[in-house]
N, C-alpha and C positions, 0 to 999 in steps of 0.2 A: 853681286852686283844688282838684280833683278830684287832684290828684299830692298836694297835701298833706295832704290827710286817709287817700288812700293811706297816705301815710308816718308819717302818726298812727296807722294801723292796724298797719302793723307794729310800729311800737316798742311798742305796748299788747299786741302778740300776744306779740313776743319777748323784751317788758323783764319783764311781768307774767302768764306764761303761767295762775297758779292763781285768777287771778281768772274771775267770771262771765261776763265783756265780754268777753275774750280767749279764751274759750273758746269763745261766741257766736260773734265773730268768725272763728276758726279754723274752726269748724264751715262757716260763710256761704261767707267766700271763701276756702276752701282745701279743705276734705273735698269736698261739694256740688260744686265745678265740676272736679276731683281724677275723683268717681263721675261724671259727664256723660260727659268726652273719653274715661274707658274704653271705652265702650260704642261708640268709632269704631274701627274700623278702620284700618288704615293708608292705604288709599286715599282715603275718605272726609279724613279730614285733607289730602292732597295734594290735593284737590278742592278743597276749603276754602281753599286756600290761593293756588294758582289761579286762581280764581274773585275772589278780592281781588282780588287781582293784575289780573287782567282787567276789572274792574270798573272799579278808579283809572288805569287806563291807557287804555281803550279808550273813550273817550268817544264820537268820532265812530260809532266802528264799532258802538256800542248804537242809537246816532241813526237809522243806515244802514238797519243788520237787526234790530235786537231785542234784545230780553235772553235770548230764547230759541234763538237763535241763539251766541249768547256759551254760555248754558250749557252747550251740545252740546259747544260747542271748549271750553270746560274741562274738562268730563269726559272727551273722548277724551285729552287733555294730560295730565289727572292719571294717565289710564292709561301713557300715554307716560314719563309722569316715574316710574311705578311700576316697570314695564320697565328705565329707565336705572336705576336705584337697586339692582336685583336684579342686572343684569349686570356691574355696578359692584362690588358685595359679590362674585360669583361670581370676577371676575375678579383682586381684591387678595387672595384666600384660594388660588388657583391661582398667585398669584403669589408668596404667600406657602411653600407648599407648596416649589415650586419652590427657593427661596432656601434652603431647609431643605435642602432632599435636599440643593443643591453643598456648603452649608457643610459639610454631615456627609460627603462625601464627598471635601472635600478636608480636613478636618483629619484623617480616616483616612489617609488617600496620605499627607498630614506625617507620624501616626505612623508609620505603616509606614515610611518613609525616615527615620525616629529611630531605630528598632529594627533597620534594616538597617544602622547606620551602626554600629550600638554590635555588633553580629555580626561585623559588615568589620574592628573594630579589635579587635576580641579574636581573629580567624582571623589579622591579621598581624604580631601581637606574637610578637617572638621571644621563646626562653624562656630566660632570663639563667643563663648557664655556672656549671656551682658551683662550679668554683675559678678564680681570680681571678690566675692567675698571672702574667700578664703586665700587671698594674694595678700603674700606678707607683708607689701608696703602698705595695705588698707589700715591694719591696726595701729603700724607707725603715724598715720598720717594723722592719728587721731588721738594720739597719745601728747603730743603736744599743742 
């Protein structure tokens, strides 16, 4: 039922954006929640997700230790997840920088090798002799 109502709201917002109903729905369903969510920091959102997962999966833990202990554990886990995300981002950035440096070094070495081949090819060419008396076609051209 709720899914059908949300689908109808999406159709109204996307299909008829000029109507006052669509503008009101957009304000209530999109702008206000985004404004509310923009006030959160990253650690708060991670804490929200970790807490939701723990509340959904840790029924016996809540019964044994209580919700306060679970929230303390969720706060510690959110800090851990935040640290893991930052470390992963730093590792990815370092890997990309290393790969870029390696690619630049390989391309420049490849270009230097190509330039060296061209220079060697120019140096090893023998100059063409100015007279070609010993060429076989020269004698035939004077025979006729």
